[in-house]
DSSP file (Angstrom, degrees, kcal/mol; ACC not computed):
  #  RESIDUE AA STRUCTURE BP1 BP2  ACC     N-H-->O    O-->H-N    N-H-->O    O-->H-N    TCO  KAPPA ALPHA  PHI   PSI    X-CA   Y-CA   Z-CA
    1    1 A M     >        0   0    0      0, 0.0     4,-2.1     0, 0.0     5,-0.2   0.000 360.0 360.0 360.0 -45.9  -59.3  -43.8   -6.5
    2    2 A L  H  >  +     0   0    0      1,-0.2     4,-2.5     2,-0.2     5,-0.2   0.886 360.0  54.1 -62.4 -38.6  -55.6  -44.8   -6.7
    3    3 A E  H  > S+     0   0    0      1,-0.2     4,-2.1     2,-0.2    -1,-0.2   0.905 109.4  46.4 -64.0 -41.6  -55.2  -42.7   -9.8
    4    4 A S  H  > S+     0   0    0      2,-0.2     4,-2.2     1,-0.2    -1,-0.2   0.849 111.5  52.5 -70.0 -33.3  -56.6  -39.6   -8.1
    5    5 A L  H  X S+     0   0    0     -4,-2.1     4,-2.5     2,-0.2    -2,-0.2   0.916 110.8  46.9 -66.7 -42.9  -54.4  -40.2   -5.1
    6    6 A L  H  X S+     0   0    0     -4,-2.5     4,-2.6     2,-0.2    -2,-0.2   0.886 112.0  51.2 -65.0 -38.7  -51.3  -40.5   -7.3
    7    7 A S  H  X S+     0   0    0     -4,-2.1     4,-2.5     2,-0.2    -2,-0.2   0.910 111.1  47.6 -64.3 -41.6  -52.4  -37.3   -9.2
    8    8 A A  H  X S+     0   0    0     -4,-2.2     4,-2.4     2,-0.2    -2,-0.2   0.909 113.1  48.4 -65.7 -42.0  -52.8  -35.4   -5.9
    9    9 A A  H  X S+     0   0    0     -4,-2.5     4,-2.5     2,-0.2    -2,-0.2   0.904 112.6  48.5 -64.8 -41.3  -49.4  -36.7   -4.6
   10   10 A L  H  X S+     0   0    0     -4,-2.6     4,-2.6     2,-0.2    -2,-0.2   0.917 111.8  48.8 -65.0 -43.4  -47.7  -35.7   -7.9
   11   11 A A  H  X S+     0   0    0     -4,-2.5     4,-2.5     2,-0.2    -2,-0.2   0.904 112.3  48.8 -62.7 -41.6  -49.3  -32.3   -7.9
   12   12 A T  H  X S+     0   0    0     -4,-2.4     4,-2.7     2,-0.2    -2,-0.2   0.913 111.9  49.1 -64.1 -43.2  -48.3  -31.7   -4.2
   13   13 A A  H  X S+     0   0    0     -4,-2.5     4,-2.5     2,-0.2    -2,-0.2   0.906 111.9  48.6 -64.1 -41.4  -44.7  -32.8   -5.0
   14   14 A L  H  X S+     0   0    0     -4,-2.6     4,-2.5     2,-0.2    -2,-0.2   0.920 113.0  47.2 -64.6 -43.6  -44.5  -30.5   -8.0
   15   15 A L  H  X S+     0   0    0     -4,-2.5     4,-2.8     2,-0.2     5,-0.2   0.918 113.2  48.4 -63.7 -43.1  -45.9  -27.6   -6.0
   16   16 A A  H  X S+     0   0    0     -4,-2.7     4,-2.5     1,-0.2    -2,-0.2   0.907 113.0  48.3 -64.2 -41.3  -43.4  -28.3   -3.2
   17   17 A G  H  X S+     0   0    0     -4,-2.5     4,-2.2    -5,-0.2    -2,-0.2   0.900 113.4  46.9 -65.5 -41.0  -40.5  -28.6   -5.6
   18   18 A T  H  X S+     0   0    0     -4,-2.5     4,-2.7     2,-0.2    -2,-0.2   0.910 113.7  47.4 -67.2 -43.2  -41.5  -25.3   -7.4
   19   19 A A  H  X S+     0   0    0     -4,-2.8     4,-2.5     2,-0.2    -2,-0.2   0.912 113.3  48.7 -65.5 -41.4  -41.9  -23.5   -4.1
   20   20 A G  H  X S+     0   0    0     -4,-2.5     4,-2.5    -5,-0.2    -2,-0.2   0.897 112.2  49.0 -64.2 -39.1  -38.6  -24.8   -2.8
   21   21 A H  H  X S+     0   0    0     -4,-2.2     4,-2.3     2,-0.2    -2,-0.2   0.917 111.6  48.5 -66.2 -43.4  -36.9  -23.8   -6.1
   22   22 A A  H  X S+     0   0    0     -4,-2.7     4,-2.4     2,-0.2    -2,-0.2   0.907 112.6  48.9 -63.6 -40.4  -38.4  -20.3   -6.0
   23   23 A F  H  X S+     0   0    0     -4,-2.5     4,-2.9     1,-0.2    -2,-0.2   0.913 109.5  52.2 -64.7 -41.5  -37.3  -20.0   -2.4
   24   24 A A  H  X S+     0   0    0     -4,-2.5     4,-2.4     1,-0.2    -2,-0.2   0.891 109.6  49.4 -62.6 -38.4  -33.8  -21.2   -3.2
   25   25 A Q  H  X S+     0   0    0     -4,-2.3     4,-2.1     2,-0.2    -1,-0.2   0.929 111.9  47.9 -66.2 -43.5  -33.6  -18.6   -6.0
   26   26 A D  H  X S+     0   0    0     -4,-2.4     4,-1.8     1,-0.2    -2,-0.2   0.922 113.2  48.3 -61.8 -43.1  -34.7  -15.8   -3.7
   27   27 A A  H  X S+     0   0    0     -4,-2.9     4,-2.4     1,-0.2    -1,-0.2   0.898 111.4  50.4 -64.9 -39.8  -32.3  -16.9   -1.0
   28   28 A N  H  < S+     0   0    0     -4,-2.4    -1,-0.2     1,-0.2    -2,-0.2   0.843 111.0  47.5 -69.5 -32.9  -29.4  -17.1   -3.5
   29   29 A T  H  X S+     0   0    0     -4,-2.1     4,-0.6     1,-0.2    -1,-0.2   0.822 116.8  43.2 -78.5 -28.0  -30.0  -13.6   -4.9
   30   30 A A  H  X S+     0   0    0     -4,-1.8     4,-1.3    -5,-0.2     3,-0.2   0.863 106.9  60.4 -82.2 -36.7  -30.3  -12.0   -1.5
   31   31 A A  H  X S+     0   0    0     -4,-2.4     4,-1.7     1,-0.2     3,-0.3   0.901  99.3  53.0 -63.1 -44.9  -27.4  -13.8    0.1
   32   32 A P  H  >>S+     0   0    0      0, 0.0     5,-3.8     0, 0.0     4,-0.7   0.872 104.8  56.4 -61.6 -33.8  -24.6  -12.6   -2.2
   33   33 A A  H ><5S+     0   0    0     -4,-0.6     3,-0.6     1,-0.2    -2,-0.2   0.898 108.2  48.0 -62.9 -37.5  -25.6   -9.0   -1.6
   34   34 A A  H 3<5S+     0   0    0     -4,-1.3    -1,-0.2    -3,-0.3    -3,-0.1   0.825 114.2  46.4 -71.3 -29.8  -25.1   -9.5    2.1
   35   35 A S  H 3<5S-     0   0    0     -4,-1.7    -1,-0.2     2,-0.2    -2,-0.2   0.421 121.7-102.8 -93.2   2.3  -21.8  -11.1    1.6
   36   36 A G  T <<5S+     0   0    0     -4,-0.7     8,-3.4    -3,-0.6     9,-1.4   0.710  83.6 115.9  88.5  20.2  -20.5   -8.5   -0.9
   37   37 A Q  B   < -A   43   0A   0     -5,-3.8    -1,-0.3     6,-0.3     6,-0.2  -0.913  60.0-126.0-122.8 150.9  -21.0  -10.5   -4.1
   38   38 A S    >   -     0   0    0      4,-2.5     3,-2.1    -2,-0.3     6,-0.0  -0.315  42.1 -92.1 -82.0 174.6  -23.2   -9.9   -7.0
   39   39 A A  T 3  S+     0   0    0      1,-0.3    -1,-0.1     2,-0.1    -9,-0.0   0.781 127.1  54.8 -60.4 -27.8  -25.6  -12.6   -8.3
   40   40 A N  T 3  S-     0   0    0      2,-0.1    -1,-0.3    -8,-0.0    -3,-0.0   0.394 120.9-106.2 -90.0   5.5  -23.0  -13.9  -10.7
   41   41 A G  S <  S+     0   0    0     -3,-2.1     2,-0.2     1,-0.3    -2,-0.1   0.434  73.0 136.6  93.3  -0.7  -20.5  -14.4   -7.9
   42   42 A T        -     0   0    0      1,-0.1    -4,-2.5    -5,-0.0    -1,-0.3  -0.585  60.4-106.8 -82.4 145.7  -18.1  -11.5   -8.5
   43   43 A A  B     +A   37   0A   0     -2,-0.2    -6,-0.3    -6,-0.2     3,-0.1  -0.501  36.1 174.8 -72.6 132.6  -16.9   -9.5   -5.6
   44   44 A Q  S    S+     0   0    0     -8,-3.4     2,-0.5     1,-0.3    -7,-0.2   0.744  71.3  35.2-102.2 -36.4  -18.4   -6.1   -5.2
   45   45 A V  S    S-     0   0    0     -9,-1.4    -1,-0.3   -10,-0.1     2,-0.1  -0.980  83.9-123.2-125.1 127.2  -17.0   -5.0   -1.9
   46   46 A D     >  -     0   0    0     -2,-0.5     4,-2.2     1,-0.1     5,-0.2  -0.424  18.8-130.6 -65.1 138.7  -13.5   -6.0   -0.7
   47   47 A A  H  > S+     0   0    0      1,-0.2     4,-1.8     2,-0.2     6,-0.2   0.866 108.9  56.5 -60.1 -35.7  -13.6   -7.8    2.6
   48   48 A Q  H  >>S+     0   0    0      1,-0.2     5,-1.4     2,-0.2     4,-1.1   0.907 107.7  47.1 -62.2 -42.3  -10.9   -5.4    3.9
   49   49 A A  H  45S+     0   0    0      1,-0.2     3,-0.3     2,-0.2    -2,-0.2   0.890 109.8  53.5 -67.1 -39.0  -13.1   -2.4    3.1
   50   50 A A  H  <5S+     0   0    0     -4,-2.2    -1,-0.2     1,-0.2    -2,-0.2   0.845 114.3  41.1 -65.7 -32.7  -16.1   -4.0    4.7
   51   51 A S  H  <5S-     0   0    0     -4,-1.8    -1,-0.2    -5,-0.2    -2,-0.2   0.604 104.4-126.8 -91.7 -11.5  -14.2   -4.6    8.0
   52   52 A G  T  <5 +     0   0    0     -4,-1.1     2,-0.2    -3,-0.3    -3,-0.2   0.673  54.7 155.3  76.1  15.9  -12.4   -1.3    8.0
   53   53 A V      < -     0   0    0     -5,-1.4     2,-0.3    -6,-0.2    -1,-0.2  -0.525  36.4-138.7 -80.5 141.9   -9.1   -3.1    8.4
   54   54 A L        -     0   0    0     -2,-0.2     2,-0.3    42,-0.1    42,-0.2  -0.755  18.9-164.9 -97.0 148.6   -5.8   -1.4    7.2
   55   55 A A  E     -B   95   0B   0     40,-2.4    40,-3.3    -2,-0.3     2,-0.1  -0.922  31.2 -87.3-131.8 157.1   -3.2   -3.4    5.4
   56   56 A V  E     -B   94   0B   0     -2,-0.3     2,-0.7    38,-0.2    38,-0.2  -0.396  37.0-132.2 -62.8 133.3    0.5   -2.8    4.5
   57   57 A I        -     0   0    0     36,-2.9    36,-0.4     1,-0.1    -1,-0.1  -0.823  23.8-176.1 -88.2 115.2    1.0   -0.8    1.3
   58   58 A D        +     0   0    0     -2,-0.7     2,-0.5    34,-0.1    -1,-0.1   0.634  54.5  90.7 -89.2 -15.6    3.6   -2.8   -0.6
   59   59 A R    >   -     0   0    0      1,-0.1     3,-1.2     2,-0.0    12,-0.2  -0.732  62.3-155.3 -89.4 123.7    4.0   -0.5   -3.6
   60   60 A D  T 3  S+     0   0    0     -2,-0.5    12,-1.8     1,-0.2    13,-0.3   0.749  87.7  62.0 -66.8 -26.7    6.7    2.2   -3.1
   61   61 A E  T 3  S+     0   0    0     10,-0.2    -1,-0.2     9,-0.1    -2,-0.0   0.400  73.2 116.0 -87.1   4.4    5.2    4.7   -5.6
   62   62 A V    <   -     0   0    0     -3,-1.2     9,-2.4     1,-0.1    10,-0.1  -0.567  68.0-120.7 -73.8 131.9    1.9    5.1   -3.7
   63   63 A P  E     -H   70   0C   0      0, 0.0    38,-0.6     0, 0.0     7,-0.3  -0.410  13.4-156.0 -74.6 149.2    1.6    8.7   -2.4
   64   64 A V  E >>> -H   69   0C   0      5,-3.7     3,-1.9     1,-0.1     5,-1.5  -0.795  16.7-177.1-117.3  82.4    1.2    9.6    1.3
   65   65 A P  T 345S+     0   0    0      0, 0.0     3,-0.2     0, 0.0    -1,-0.1   0.765  74.1  65.6 -60.4 -29.3   -0.6   13.0    0.8
   66   66 A Q  T 345S+     0   0    0      1,-0.2    62,-0.2    35,-0.1    36,-0.0   0.800 117.2  28.2 -62.2 -26.9   -0.7   13.8    4.5
   67   67 A L  T <45S-     0   0    0     -3,-1.9    -1,-0.2     2,-0.2     3,-0.1   0.409 105.4-123.6-111.9  -2.1    3.1   14.0    4.4
   68   68 A N  T  <5S+     0   0    0     -4,-0.9     2,-0.3     1,-0.2    -2,-0.1   0.882  77.1 105.1  57.9  41.0    3.6   15.0    0.8
   69   69 A L  E   <S-H   64   0C   0     -5,-1.5    -5,-3.7    -7,-0.0     2,-0.3  -0.813  71.2-107.8-136.9 175.1    5.8   12.0    0.3
   70   70 A M  E >>  -H   63   0C   0     -7,-0.3     4,-1.4    -2,-0.3     3,-1.1  -0.707  37.9-104.5-103.7 161.9    5.7    8.5   -1.3
   71   71 A V  H >> S+     0   0    0     -9,-2.4     4,-2.3   -11,-0.3     3,-0.6   0.893 120.4  54.1 -53.3 -45.5    5.6    5.3    0.6
   72   72 A D  H 34 S+     0   0    0    -12,-1.8    -1,-0.3     1,-0.2   -11,-0.1   0.762 107.7  51.5 -65.2 -22.6    9.3    4.5    0.0
   73   73 A Q  H <4 S+     0   0    0     -3,-1.1    -1,-0.2   -13,-0.3    -2,-0.2   0.774 111.2  47.1 -80.8 -27.1   10.2    7.9    1.4
   74   74 A V  H X< S+     0   0    0     -4,-1.4     3,-2.2    -3,-0.6    16,-0.2   0.851  88.3  99.0 -82.6 -36.7    8.2    7.3    4.6
   75   75 A D  T 3< S+     0   0    0     -4,-2.3    16,-0.2     1,-0.3    17,-0.1  -0.266  96.2   8.2 -54.1 133.9    9.5    3.8    5.3
   76   76 A D  T 3  S+     0   0    0     14,-1.7    -1,-0.3     1,-0.2    15,-0.1   0.509  91.4 147.2  71.9   8.3   12.3    3.8    7.9
   77   77 A M    <   -     0   0    0     -3,-2.2    13,-2.9     1,-0.1    -1,-0.2  -0.433  53.5-107.8 -70.2 149.5   11.8    7.5    8.7
   78   78 A D  E     -C   89   0B   0     53,-0.3    55,-2.7    11,-0.2     2,-0.5  -0.530  27.0-146.7 -73.8 143.9   12.5    8.5   12.3
   79   79 A V  E     -Cd  88 133B   0      9,-2.9     8,-3.1    -2,-0.2     9,-1.4  -0.963  18.1-170.2-113.4 129.3    9.5    9.4   14.5
   80   80 A V  E     -Cd  86 134B   0     53,-3.1    55,-2.4    -2,-0.5     6,-0.2  -0.848  15.7-126.8-120.5 155.4   10.0   12.1   17.1
   81   81 A G    >   -     0   0    0      4,-2.6     3,-1.7    -2,-0.3    57,-0.2  -0.130  48.0 -77.9 -86.0-171.9    7.8   13.4   19.9
   82   82 A P  T 3  S+     0   0    0      0, 0.0    54,-0.1     0, 0.0    56,-0.1   0.755 131.5  47.7 -63.7 -25.8    6.8   17.0   20.6
   83   83 A N  T 3  S-     0   0    0      2,-0.1     3,-0.1    53,-0.0    53,-0.1   0.286 121.8-102.4 -98.1   9.7   10.2   17.9   22.1
   84   84 A G  S <  S+     0   0    0     -3,-1.7     2,-0.2     1,-0.3     3,-0.0   0.493  73.2 145.9  85.1   2.8   12.1   16.3   19.2
   85   85 A E        -     0   0    0      1,-0.1    -4,-2.6    -5,-0.1    -1,-0.3  -0.542  56.8-107.7 -75.7 139.8   13.1   13.2   21.2
   86   86 A A  E     +C   80   0B   0     -6,-0.2    -6,-0.2    -2,-0.2    -1,-0.1  -0.458  42.3 168.4 -66.9 131.2   13.3   10.0   19.1
   87   87 A V  E     -     0   0B   0     -8,-3.1    22,-0.4     1,-0.4     2,-0.3   0.543  56.5 -50.5-119.2 -15.3   10.4    7.7   19.8
   88   88 A G  E     -C   79   0B   0     -9,-1.4    -9,-2.9    20,-0.2    -1,-0.4  -0.992  51.3 -90.2 169.6-168.4   10.7    5.2   17.0
   89   89 A E  E     -CE  78 107B   0     18,-1.7    18,-3.0    -2,-0.3   -11,-0.2  -0.997  39.5-104.5-138.8 139.9   11.1    4.4   13.4
   90   90 A V  E     + E   0 106B   0    -13,-2.9   -14,-1.7    -2,-0.4    16,-0.3  -0.444  33.0 177.7 -65.6 129.2    8.4    3.8   10.6
   91   91 A D  E     -     0   0B   0     14,-3.6     2,-0.3     1,-0.4    15,-0.2   0.841  63.0 -11.0 -95.9 -48.9    8.1    0.2    9.8
   92   92 A D  E     - E   0 105B   0     13,-1.1    13,-2.7   -17,-0.1     2,-0.5  -0.975  56.8-121.8-148.9 159.5    5.3    0.3    7.2
   93   93 A V  E     - E   0 104B   0    -36,-0.4   -36,-2.9    -2,-0.3     2,-0.4  -0.917  32.4-150.9-101.1 133.5    2.7    2.6    5.7
   94   94 A L  E     -BE  56 103B   0      9,-3.0     8,-3.1    -2,-0.5     9,-1.8  -0.842  14.8-173.9-109.4 142.7   -0.9    1.2    6.1
   95   95 A G  E     -BE  55 101B   0    -40,-3.3   -40,-2.4    -2,-0.4     6,-0.2  -0.847  22.7-110.0-132.1 167.5   -3.7    1.8    3.7
   96   96 A D    >   -     0   0    0      4,-1.9     3,-2.0    -2,-0.3   -47,-0.1  -0.130  54.6 -79.7 -82.6-174.0   -7.4    1.2    3.3
   97   97 A A  T 3  S+     0   0    0      1,-0.3   -48,-0.1     2,-0.1   -49,-0.1   0.738 131.3  55.3 -63.4 -23.2   -9.0   -1.2    0.7
   98   98 A N  T 3  S-     0   0    0      2,-0.1    -1,-0.3   -49,-0.0     3,-0.1   0.422 119.8-108.1 -89.1   1.1   -8.6    1.5   -2.0
   99   99 A G    <   +     0   0    0     -3,-2.0     2,-0.4     1,-0.3    -2,-0.1   0.596  68.8 147.8  84.1  11.4   -4.8    1.7   -1.3
  100  100 A N        -     0   0    0      1,-0.1    -4,-1.9   -36,-0.0    -1,-0.3  -0.691  54.0-114.1 -83.0 128.4   -5.1    5.2    0.3
  101  101 A A  E     +E   95   0B   0    -38,-0.6    -6,-0.3    -2,-0.4   -35,-0.1  -0.395  48.4 155.9 -63.0 131.2   -2.5    5.7    3.0
  102  102 A K  E     +     0   0B   0     -8,-3.1    21,-2.4     1,-0.4    22,-0.5   0.575  56.9   4.5-129.1 -24.7   -4.1    6.1    6.4
  103  103 A A  E     -EF  94 122B   0     -9,-1.8    -9,-3.0    19,-0.3    -1,-0.4  -0.947  56.0-130.3-156.3 169.7   -1.6    5.2    9.1
  104  104 A I  E     -EF  93 121B   0     17,-2.7    17,-2.6    -2,-0.3     2,-0.5  -0.979  16.0-136.2-127.9 145.6    2.0    4.2    9.8
  105  105 A S  E     -EF  92 120B   0    -13,-2.7   -14,-3.6    -2,-0.4   -13,-1.1  -0.880  26.5-162.4 -97.4 135.2    3.3    1.3   11.9
  106  106 A V  E     -EF  90 119B   0     13,-3.0    13,-2.7    -2,-0.5     2,-0.5  -0.966  15.8-138.2-125.4 130.3    6.1    2.4   14.1
  107  107 A E  E     +EF  89 118B   0    -18,-3.0   -18,-1.7    -2,-0.4     2,-0.3  -0.770  34.8 176.3 -85.4 125.1    8.7    0.3   15.9
  108  108 A V  E     + F   0 117B   0      9,-3.1     9,-2.4    -2,-0.5   -20,-0.2  -0.908  32.9   5.3-130.9 156.9    9.3    1.6   19.4
  109  109 A G  S    S+     0   0    0    -22,-0.4     4,-0.2    -2,-0.3     7,-0.2   0.010  77.2  83.1  69.9-176.8   11.3    0.7   22.5
  110  110 A G  S    S-     0   0    0      5,-0.4     2,-0.4     6,-0.1     5,-0.2  -0.001  71.4 -97.2  75.0 179.2   13.8   -2.1   22.8
  111  111 A F  B >  S-I  114   0D   0      3,-2.2     3,-1.9     1,-0.1     5,-0.1  -0.974  92.7 -12.1-142.6 122.9   17.4   -2.2   22.0
  112  112 A L  T 3  S-     0   0    0     -2,-0.4     3,-0.1     1,-0.3    -2,-0.1   0.855 130.7 -51.8  53.3  39.2   18.8   -3.7   18.7
  113  113 A G  T 3  S+     0   0    0      1,-0.2     2,-0.5    -4,-0.2     3,-0.4   0.363 111.8 120.6  84.8  -6.3   15.4   -5.2   18.0
  114  114 A I  B <  S+I  111   0D   0     -3,-1.9    -3,-2.2     1,-0.2    -1,-0.2  -0.817  83.0   2.5 -95.7 125.9   15.1   -6.9   21.4
  115  115 A G  S    S+     0   0    0     -2,-0.5    -5,-0.4     1,-0.3    -1,-0.2   0.502  96.1 134.4  82.1   4.3   12.1   -5.8   23.4
  116  116 A E        -     0   0    0     -3,-0.4     2,-0.3    -7,-0.2    -1,-0.3  -0.486  35.1-163.9 -83.6 159.1   10.7   -3.5   20.7
  117  117 A K  E     -F  108   0B   0     -9,-2.4    -9,-3.1    -2,-0.1     2,-0.5  -0.908  17.7-120.1-134.6 165.4    7.0   -3.4   19.8
  118  118 A T  E     -F  107   0B   0     30,-0.3    30,-4.1    -2,-0.3     2,-0.3  -0.923  29.9-179.8-110.4 130.6    5.1   -2.1   16.8
  119  119 A I  E     -F  106   0B   0    -13,-2.7   -13,-3.0    -2,-0.5     2,-0.4  -0.792  23.1-121.5-121.6 167.1    2.4    0.5   17.3
  120  120 A I  E     -F  105   0B   0     26,-0.3     2,-0.4    -2,-0.3   -15,-0.2  -0.932  20.4-173.5-114.5 132.8    0.0    2.3   14.9
  121  121 A L  E     -F  104   0B   0    -17,-2.6   -17,-2.7    -2,-0.4     2,-0.2  -0.994  25.4-127.4-121.2 129.5   -0.2    6.1   14.4
  122  122 A M  E >   -F  103   0B   0     -2,-0.4     3,-1.8   -19,-0.2   -19,-0.3  -0.504  18.4-126.5 -71.8 142.7   -2.9    7.5   12.2
  123  123 A L  G >  S+     0   0    0    -21,-2.4     3,-1.2     1,-0.3   -20,-0.1   0.768 108.6  64.8 -63.8 -25.7   -1.5    9.9    9.5
  124  124 A D  G 3  S+     0   0    0    -22,-0.5    -1,-0.3     1,-0.2   -21,-0.1   0.682 100.9  53.2 -68.3 -15.8   -3.9   12.6   10.6
  125  125 A D  G <  S+     0   0    0     -3,-1.8    11,-0.6     2,-0.0     2,-0.3   0.299 105.2  60.1-103.0   8.0   -2.1   12.6   14.0
  126  126 A V  E <   -G  135   0B   0     -3,-1.2     2,-0.3     9,-0.1     9,-0.2  -0.865  59.1-165.8-130.5 165.8    1.5   13.1   12.6
  127  127 A S  E     -G  134   0B   0      7,-2.1     7,-3.4    -2,-0.3     2,-0.5  -0.940  29.9-101.6-144.3 166.7    3.3   15.8   10.5
  128  128 A L  E     +G  133   0B   0     -2,-0.3     2,-0.4   -62,-0.2     5,-0.2  -0.815  40.4 174.9 -93.0 128.2    6.5   16.1    8.6
  129  129 A D  E >   -G  132   0B   0      3,-3.4     3,-1.2    -2,-0.5   -49,-0.0  -0.900  65.5 -31.7-140.9 106.9    9.1   18.1   10.5
  130  130 A M  T 3  S-     0   0    0     -2,-0.4     3,-0.1     1,-0.3    -1,-0.0   0.883 124.4 -45.4  54.4  44.4   12.7   18.6    9.2
  131  131 A G  T 3  S+     0   0    0      1,-0.3   -53,-0.3   -54,-0.0     2,-0.3   0.590 124.6  94.2  78.1  10.0   12.8   15.2    7.5
  132  132 A R  E <  S- G   0 129B   0     -3,-1.2    -3,-3.4   -55,-0.1     2,-0.5  -0.887  79.1-111.9-127.7 160.4   11.3   13.4   10.4
  133  133 A I  E     -dG  79 128B   0    -55,-2.7   -53,-3.1    -2,-0.3     2,-0.4  -0.835  35.3-156.6 -93.7 128.3    7.7   12.4   11.3
  134  134 A K  E     -dG  80 127B   0     -7,-3.4    -7,-2.1    -2,-0.5     2,-0.3  -0.874  11.8-175.9-111.7 137.2    6.5   14.3   14.4
  135  135 A T  E     - G   0 126B   0    -55,-2.4    -9,-0.1    -2,-0.4   -10,-0.0  -0.902  32.3-131.3-124.3 156.1    3.8   13.3   16.8
  136  136 A A  S    S+     0   0    0    -11,-0.6     2,-0.3    -2,-0.3   -55,-0.1   0.573  82.1  98.4 -80.2  -9.8    2.3   15.1   19.7
  137  137 A L  S    S-     0   0    0    -57,-0.1    -2,-0.2   -56,-0.1     2,-0.1  -0.585  72.3-131.0 -81.9 139.7    2.7   11.9   21.8
  138  138 A T     >  -     0   0    0     -2,-0.3     4,-2.5   -57,-0.2     5,-0.2  -0.342  28.3-103.6 -79.9 168.8    5.7   11.6   24.1
  139  139 A K  H  > S+     0   0    0      1,-0.2     4,-2.3     2,-0.2     5,-0.1   0.894 123.5  51.7 -59.5 -40.8    7.9    8.5   24.2
  140  140 A E  H  > S+     0   0    0      2,-0.2     4,-0.9     1,-0.2    -1,-0.2   0.901 110.3  47.7 -64.8 -41.7    6.3    7.4   27.4
  141  141 A Q  H  4 S+     0   0    0      1,-0.2     3,-0.5     2,-0.2     4,-0.5   0.902 112.0  50.1 -65.8 -40.9    2.8    7.8   25.9
  142  142 A I  H >< S+     0   0    0     -4,-2.5     3,-1.3     1,-0.2    -2,-0.2   0.900 106.1  54.9 -65.0 -40.9    3.8    5.9   22.8
  143  143 A E  H 3< S+     0   0    0     -4,-2.3    -1,-0.2     1,-0.3    -2,-0.2   0.726 104.5  56.0 -67.0 -19.8    5.3    3.0   24.8
  144  144 A K  T 3< S+     0   0    0     -4,-0.9    -1,-0.3    -3,-0.5    -2,-0.2   0.576  85.2 104.7 -86.1 -10.6    1.9    2.6   26.6
  145  145 A L  S <  S-     0   0    0     -3,-1.3    -3,-0.0    -4,-0.5     2,-0.0  -0.358  85.2 -93.6 -67.8 150.8    0.0    2.2   23.4
  146  146 A P        -     0   0    0      0, 0.0   -26,-0.3     0, 0.0     2,-0.2  -0.316  43.0-105.8 -65.5 149.0   -1.1   -1.4   22.6
  147  147 A S        -     0   0    0    -28,-0.1     2,-0.5    -3,-0.1     3,-0.2  -0.483  29.1-138.5 -74.6 144.0    1.2   -3.5   20.4
  148  148 A F  S    S+     0   0    0    -30,-4.1   -30,-0.3     1,-0.2    -1,-0.0  -0.903  75.2   4.6-106.1 129.5    0.2   -4.1   16.8
  149  149 A G              0   0    0     -2,-0.5    -1,-0.2     1,-0.2   -30,-0.1   0.737 360.0 360.0  74.9  24.7    0.6   -7.5   15.2
  150  150 A G              0   0    0     -3,-0.2    -1,-0.2   -32,-0.1    -2,-0.0   0.460 360.0 360.0 103.8 360.0    1.8   -9.5   18.1
């Protein structure tokens, strides 16, 4: 009797261990796909791309096709409103996870760096005009935009 009880307990333990192991394998193969990783742990999708977040493009030679310029040419350019009034200066060019330029950060307001804030303008909403970046937004409208980065 004791021998059959031990055999039954051993069989149950083996089945439970096998089922748990199979479940663990299934869970491990499904979880990385949801987190952007393959089964071997390599990243398939950049976290930045998954979240849709833009980041500063640090390489000067990256093209900004919307303006037909390179990043280093766009940095520090003046930004003007529809009437040609100065509204700010480009601080950085922002890109998606693939490094494609999508937006610019613009320093607006303030005097000598005091009281200024940084806002974001999408490149689809600006154009190149006489060596300056032109937006349809007025200085007052731009100053009402939310601050970017603190």
